[in-house]
N, C-alpha and C positions, 0 to 999 in steps of 0.2 A: 530069546535074548533075555539075560538076567542082569540085575543091578549088582555091581561089585561091592556096593556099600552094605545094602540090606538083604540082598538075595531075592528080591521080589521079581516076578516076571514082568517084563516091559514089552510093549508092542514094538514092532519093527519100525525103525526110522525115528523113534522118540529120542529127544536130546536130553531130557531130564527124567528121573525116576518119579512115577506118580505117587509112590509111597513115602520116600524120604526126601525127594527133591534134589538129590545129588546129580551132577552131570554124568551122562552116559557117553563113553567114548564111541566114536563112529566105528562101525565094523571095518576091519582091514580088507581092502580090495585084493582080489587075486593078483599076485605079482608074478610076472613072467620070470622064469629063471634067467639069470644073467650068465652069459658064457664067461668062464674064467680063463684068463690068459695066463700062460705059464710065466712065472716070475723067476728071474735069474737068481741063482743062489748067491747069498751074501757071504763074502769072505770075512772070516772072523780073524781078527788080528791075534797074533800070538801074544801070550802074556809074558811080559818082560819082567824079570825079577829085578827088583831094585836093591840097591845096596842098603844095608841096615844103617839107620841114622844113629849117630852117636847120641847117647843120652845127654840131656842138658844138665850141665852142672849147676847145682844150686849154690847160691852164694853163701859163703861162710858167715855166720853171725859176727857182726862187728861189735867189738866191745864198746859199750856205751859209757860215757862219763856219768858219774852219779848225778842225778837230777836234784838240783837244789830248789827247794820250793820258792817260787817267786813271792815277793811280799804281796799279800792280798790286801785289797782295798776294802776297808770296812765302811759301809755306808753309815753315816751318823744317824742315830735314832732321833727321829723328829718328835719332839714333845709339844703338844698343843698347849699354848699358853692358857693358864687358868685365869678366867675372869671372874671376879666376884660380882655377882649381880646383886645390886642393892634392892632392898625390899621396896616394892612400889607403894608409894603413898598417894592416896587420892587427894587432889587439891581440895582445900576447904573453901567452899563458896559461902560468902556471907549473903544473907537475905537482905536485899535493899530495903532501906527504911523509907517508907512513904510518909510524907508529912502532908497534913491537910493544908491545901493552899489558903492563902490569906483570903479573908472574907471579901468577896468582890460585890459591888453593888448589883442588885438583881436586874437593873435596867440601865439604859443610857440616860443620864440626867438631862432633862429638857426634851425628851423624845416626844412627849405629848404635845408640847408647844411647837416642836418642829413639824409634826404631822398637821397640826391645825394651821400653821403658817403656810404650808404647801397647798393645802386644800383651798384656803382663802385666796392665795396668789393665783391659783388656776381659775377660781371663780371670777377674780378680778380681770384676768386676761380674756375670759369668755364674754363677760358682761361689763364693759368699762364705763357704764353709765353712772353708777354710784361709786363714790370714793371710799366708803367705809370698809369694804372687804380688803381693798388694797392697803389701806392704812393699818388695819389690824394684822394683815399678813406681814408687813414690815416690822411691827411692834413684837409679835409673837416669835418671828424668826430671829430678831435680835436677842430676845430673852433666852430662847433655847440655845442659841450659839454661845452666849456668854456662860450659861450653866455647863455646857459640855466642854468648853475651853478650860474652865476652872478645874474640872475633873480630869483633864488631859485626854479626853476621848473625842474623836472626830464624829460629828453628827451631820451626815449628808442631807437628812431631811430638813434640818434647820437652814443649811446653806441654800438648798433648793427653794424653800419657802421664802427666805429673805430675797433671793434673786427674782423669783416670780412676782413677789409683792412690789419690788422696786420697778420692774418693767411694767407691771399693770398700773402702778401709780403714774408713771410717765405717760402711758397711753391714755389714762383718764385725763391728765393735764392737757394733752394735745386735743383730745375729744372736747374738753371743756373750752379751750381757747379758740379752736377753729370751727367747731360745729355748734355747740350748745350756746355759747355766748353770742355769736353773730345771729343765731336764730332768735334769741331773746331780744336782742337789740332791734332786729328787724320787726319782730312782732310788736314791740312797744311803739315803734315809729308808726306802724300802720294803724295801731289802735288809737293813738293820739290824732293822727290825721283823719281818722274816720269820725271820731266824736267831736273833735275840735275844728274840723273843717279844713285842715291843712292838706291841700292836694299838691 
C-alpha cells in the first residue's frame, strides 16, 4: 500500500502516512457483482418543428424636441469676512508705591506700670496681711490705664492690675475688720486684765 500524496510505502491498516501525515483511504473491499436487470427502452419523442417566430420590430426613433437647457442654479460664492485683528497691547502695570508707615511708638505706653500693677495685685490676693502691695497695685494700674487711654491703645495688663489691686484691697479691709482688729482688741483686753487684775 502506497501513499497517494508522497508515494511512500505504508503498512497495511494505517490510516495516515508516516512520511507526510496525509490520510490514507481505506482499501476497497471486494464487491460482489450485482445482477443487472434489463431496462425497458425509453421512447424518444419526435422532434416537432416549430414555426419560425417573426422578428421583433424595433421601434422607430421618435423625433425629439430640441432640449432647451434649464436655468442652472449657481451657488453663491461664500466669502469669509475679513476681520482686522488689532495688535495686542500688553497692559501697563504700575508698580505700587509703598510708603513708610507713620512712626509708631515702640511699646504700649504704661505697659511697665501695668505689669507691675498686676504682679502687686496677685501678691495682694495671695497675702492679704499687708495693705501696701494692694494700694500700690491700684495706684500703678490707674497710672498705666490713663497713659494707654491717652494714646488710644487698650492695655489689658493695666486693667487686670487695677482689678486685682481693688479686689485684694477689699480682701485686706475684710481681713483687717473681721480678723486682725478683733484679735488686737481681744489681746489688749486680756493683757490689761492680766496686769491690772481685771478678771
